[in-house]
C-alpha positions as a printed Julia matrix, in Angstrom:
201×3 Matrix{Float64}:
  -0.04  -0.02  -0.05
   1.35   3.51  -0.91
   1.73   6.05   1.75
  -1.0    8.74   1.55
   1.33  11.57   1.97
   5.14  12.01   2.09
   6.72  12.02   5.46
   8.03  15.13   6.94
  11.59  15.99   6.4
  14.09  14.48   8.78
  11.24  12.7   10.65
  12.37   9.84  12.9
   9.46   7.42  13.34
   9.78   6.18  16.97
   6.32   4.78  17.39
   5.82   1.11  16.5
   1.99   0.19  16.26
   0.78  -3.09  17.98
  -0.59  -5.93  15.58
  -3.98  -5.04  16.74
  -3.72  -1.23  15.78
  -5.27  -0.4   12.47
  -2.8    1.81  10.35
  -4.25   5.11   9.0
  -2.26   4.77   5.78
  -0.45   8.18   6.7
   3.04   8.53   7.95
   2.91   5.34  10.13
   0.19   6.52  12.45
  -2.44   4.21  13.83
  -6.0    4.62  14.78
  -6.37   4.85  18.59
  -2.85   5.85  19.49
  -2.5    8.44  22.15
  -1.36  12.15  21.99
   1.71  11.08  23.93
   2.56   8.44  21.18
   2.11  10.86  18.45
   4.12  13.46  20.15
   7.04  11.01  20.55
   6.68   9.88  16.95
   6.89  13.33  15.41
   9.16  14.92  17.88
  10.04  18.54  17.3
   7.79  18.63  14.27
   4.8   18.45  16.58
   3.33  21.39  18.54
   1.44  20.71  21.71
  -1.28  23.18  22.15
  -1.96  25.03  25.41
  -5.62  24.56  25.03
  -7.41  21.9   23.02
  -9.39  22.79  19.9
 -13.02  21.55  20.02
 -14.07  19.46  16.98
 -17.45  18.38  18.45
 -16.88  14.6   18.65
 -13.25  15.0   19.13
 -10.62  17.46  20.04
  -7.08  18.56  18.97
  -4.35  19.07  21.42
  -1.29  18.34  18.99
  -0.67  19.69  15.44
   2.0   19.61  12.87
   2.62  23.05  11.34
   4.04  23.86   7.9
   3.39  20.42   6.43
   4.18  20.68   2.88
   1.61  19.43   0.25
   1.98  20.35  -3.47
   4.58  22.87  -2.59
   2.37  24.72  -0.08
   2.37  24.63   3.73
  -0.66  22.98   5.51
  -1.51  22.27   9.23
  -2.13  18.66  10.31
  -4.74  18.36  13.14
  -4.72  15.11  15.08
  -8.35  14.69  16.2
  -8.52  12.6   19.28
 -11.79  10.86  20.39
 -13.5   12.59  23.43
 -14.13   9.05  24.85
 -10.53   8.54  25.43
  -9.95   5.91  22.61
  -7.17   7.96  20.95
  -6.67   9.08  17.34
 -10.07   9.32  15.62
  -9.28  11.08  12.43
  -6.63  13.31  10.8
  -7.33  16.61   9.22
  -4.83  18.41   6.95
  -5.91  22.11   6.31
  -4.5   25.09   4.43
  -5.02  28.44   6.22
  -8.35  30.01   4.97
  -6.63  33.14   3.51
  -4.36  30.73   1.37
  -6.96  28.31   0.32
  -7.22  29.26  -3.17
  -7.73  27.44  -6.53
  -3.94  27.37  -7.4
  -3.11  25.6   -4.05
  -6.06  23.2   -4.49
  -4.99  22.11  -7.98
  -1.42  21.56  -6.71
  -2.38  19.48  -3.61
  -5.04  17.5   -5.59
  -2.42  16.91  -8.24
   0.03  15.48  -5.79
  -2.65  13.36  -4.06
  -3.42  11.82  -7.55
   0.29  11.05  -8.11
   0.52   9.34  -4.74
  -2.77   7.62  -4.66
  -3.82   7.27  -8.22
  -7.26   8.3   -9.49
  -9.76   8.91  -6.69
 -12.54   6.37  -6.13
 -15.06   9.24  -6.66
 -15.13  12.81  -7.5
 -17.72  15.52  -7.74
 -17.95  19.26  -8.33
 -20.84  21.54  -7.63
 -20.89  25.09  -8.95
 -22.37  27.99  -7.06
 -25.81  28.8   -8.2
 -26.65  31.9   -6.13
 -24.67  34.5   -4.42
 -25.29  32.5   -1.03
 -23.55  29.4   -2.31
 -19.94  28.3   -2.9
 -18.32  26.24  -5.76
 -17.26  22.92  -4.11
 -14.95  20.3   -5.54
 -14.46  16.98  -3.81
 -12.32  13.87  -4.48
 -12.54  10.59  -2.26
 -10.01   7.74  -2.07
 -11.0    4.39  -0.44
  -8.13   2.18   0.5
  -7.73  -0.67   3.05
 -10.51   0.37   5.53
  -9.58   4.06   5.3
 -11.47   7.02   3.57
  -9.56  10.05   2.36
 -11.61  13.03   1.42
 -10.08  16.24  -0.19
 -12.21  19.21  -0.23
 -12.09  22.55  -1.79
 -14.8   25.37  -1.22
 -14.09  28.55  -3.46
 -14.67  31.92  -2.34
 -18.41  32.82  -2.21
 -19.76  35.19  -4.96
 -21.13  37.03  -2.05
 -18.18  39.43  -1.59
 -20.38  42.51  -2.16
 -23.24  41.39   0.07
 -22.02  41.8    3.57
 -25.63  41.57   4.99
 -26.17  38.14   3.52
 -22.85  37.01   4.71
 -23.63  38.06   8.18
 -26.82  36.18   8.14
 -25.05  33.01   7.38
 -22.8   33.25  10.16
 -19.56  33.19   8.06
 -18.65  36.8    7.69
 -15.09  38.02   8.07
 -13.46  41.51   7.92
 -10.09  42.18   6.33
  -8.85  45.67   6.97
 -11.57  48.07   5.79
 -13.02  45.59   3.27
 -15.54  42.79   3.86
 -15.89  39.44   2.35
 -18.64  36.69   2.44
 -18.33  32.98   2.77
 -14.66  32.06   3.23
 -12.94  29.51   1.05
 -11.63  26.2    2.47
  -9.25  23.47   1.53
  -8.7   20.36   3.54
  -8.04  16.57   3.53
  -9.68  14.41   5.95
  -8.52  10.85   6.8
 -10.85   8.54   8.71
 -11.71   4.91   9.27
 -14.24   3.59   6.8
 -17.76   3.61   8.1
 -17.08   6.46  10.62
 -18.52   9.1    8.51
 -20.18   9.39   5.08
 -17.82   8.3    2.22
 -19.64   9.68  -0.72
 -19.5   13.12  -2.28
 -21.62  15.62  -0.42
 -23.45  17.13  -3.49
 -25.55  20.15  -2.84
 -29.17  19.41  -3.42
């Protein structure tokens, strides 16, 4: 099985998973391993957060900063199950201000080189000023689902009232924008979340 993403430069893998642990397919990590094990595995490349980030059914207290994908830096979030059962999913995300079409094309292109053609792809164009164009690719391999998602900037950039109503309104200097763009890769065990394209209805 091919690695999902290239390992970090000069990364020493110290963690050896048990026979019972299911590999995530990414950089030698395993589902269920602890924050301490991940921290030991990634060493100085990992950053322990002072306050955990809340992801609903999980939390993040350890991240990898400046993870390079397609020539651009991303952040890796290790989402840990709130029930204490360890690593639940991995999310690799580009900072919102840098989640642009050029970066998504480069990132998706590298994933195709590493993983081959996706198992499923879909693209949904924005139909109104309140919607966003969304491109999604899904790979299914060895009990793991990998979802790459890109949401483009909303056409709503000149309508701050609609943006405020959606709860996704941001200010940059004296100007305003609407729904913000997003570029992320989510890696999760098969069966733990929907594994089909989330087309807009």
